[in-house]
C-alpha atoms as one frame of an Amber mdcrd trajectory, in Angstrom:
protein
 -46.718 115.695 -53.053 -45.745 112.371 -54.622 -48.440 111.639 -56.972 -49.243
 108.692 -59.304 -48.091 110.862 -62.221 -44.657 110.741 -60.527 -44.533 107.226
 -60.174 -45.152 106.399 -63.799 -42.590 109.323 -64.811 -40.005 107.366 -62.445
 -41.093 103.961 -63.780 -40.184 105.243 -67.562 -37.084 106.893 -66.465 -36.039
 103.897 -64.727 -37.104 101.276 -67.521 -34.789 103.121 -70.145 -31.691 103.975
 -67.830 -31.541 100.559 -66.133 -31.902  98.330 -68.930 -29.450 100.114 -71.150
 -26.799 100.266 -68.020 -25.303  96.611 -67.715 -22.340  97.632 -65.348 -24.269
  97.657 -62.019 -24.561  94.544 -60.008 -28.499  94.047 -60.176 -29.627  96.370
 -62.770 -33.268  95.357 -62.957 -34.046  95.091 -59.207 -35.285  98.866 -58.879
 -37.180  98.578 -61.972 -39.112  95.557 -60.798 -39.645  97.208 -57.400 -41.103
 100.418 -58.904 -42.988  98.214 -61.435 -44.467  96.199 -58.410 -45.420  99.326
 -56.658 -47.345 100.736 -59.616 -49.240  97.400 -60.148 -50.000  97.457 -56.521
 -51.401 101.207 -56.715 -53.320  99.984 -59.860 -55.054  97.138 -58.399 -56.471
  99.469 -55.516 -56.466  96.254 -53.403 -55.434  96.751 -49.795 -53.230  93.843
 -48.970 -50.836  93.216 -45.911 -47.449  93.335 -45.993 -46.757  89.747 -46.090
 -48.845  88.991 -48.991 -47.243  92.036 -50.844 -43.712  90.644 -50.071 -44.799
  87.194 -51.293 -46.129  88.401 -54.742 -42.886  90.629 -55.147 -40.713  87.574
 -54.495 -42.462  85.169 -56.941 -40.620  86.627 -59.641 -37.459  84.554 -60.365
 -35.157  87.445 -61.936 -35.942  89.204 -58.499 -35.082  86.389 -56.295 -31.998
  86.010 -58.136 -30.947  89.526 -57.841 -31.782  89.780 -54.190 -29.431  86.462
 -53.730 -26.543  88.225 -55.448 -27.002  91.322 -53.317 -27.137  89.300 -50.156
 -24.347  86.808 -50.914 -21.330  89.045 -50.115 -22.969  90.553 -47.108 -23.546
  86.956 -45.662 -20.103  86.066 -46.572 -18.574  89.463 -44.766 -20.649  88.429
 -41.635 -19.384  84.720 -41.538 -15.833  85.732 -42.074 -16.430  88.173 -39.000
 -17.987  85.523 -36.654 -16.696  82.016 -37.631 -13.825  82.215 -35.236 -16.506
  82.845 -32.314 -18.493  80.148 -33.916 -15.911  77.550 -33.455 -15.148  78.639
 -30.300 -18.730  78.019 -29.101 -18.444  74.406 -30.652 -15.320  73.733 -28.768
 -16.576  74.813 -25.662 -19.880  72.771 -25.749 -17.758  69.470 -26.751 -15.616
  70.286 -23.683 -18.550  71.159 -21.435 -20.479  67.620 -22.539 -17.138  65.853
 -21.755 -17.051  67.486 -18.049 -20.571  66.585 -17.607 -19.977  62.838 -18.678
 -16.719  62.887 -16.312 -18.966  64.277 -13.469 -21.605  61.546 -14.186 -18.987
  58.685 -14.124 -17.427  60.043 -10.667 -20.764  60.494  -9.327 -21.879  56.813
 -10.079 -18.504  55.755  -8.792 -18.588  57.756  -5.409 -22.461  56.437  -4.928
 -21.021  52.834  -5.305 -18.249  53.120  -2.964 -20.759  54.712  -0.492 -23.181
  51.805  -1.045 -20.481  49.498  -0.296 -19.168  51.001   2.708 -22.837  50.957
   4.085 -23.556  47.666   3.364 -20.334  46.575   5.157 -21.150  48.677   8.248
 -24.561  47.290   8.569 -23.504  43.640   8.092 -21.146  43.531  10.799
């Protein structure tokens, strides 16, 4: 069973190990996460997930660490799909161009029909 004592033990362990180890990408994010959990347990307030996340991300260090973690992931995803994004953009430009051409041809066709109808009705 996971108890409050175990959380304090984990907090004590991580506070020393992560502060002394500077080689990790974001060494303090786990410490802040565990510290946040302990503070939430100590408050004994039932909050919804949204409020808990907002309170968690109020710390500027956590936001910077999360950005540092997410930035390479976003770059990898962008590098994989940027060709498809360009294809979609070019497709939309061509489609708009075709719609404009069809509109122009349709207007020209209607004007030609109106001219022939006007000539047949007048004669």
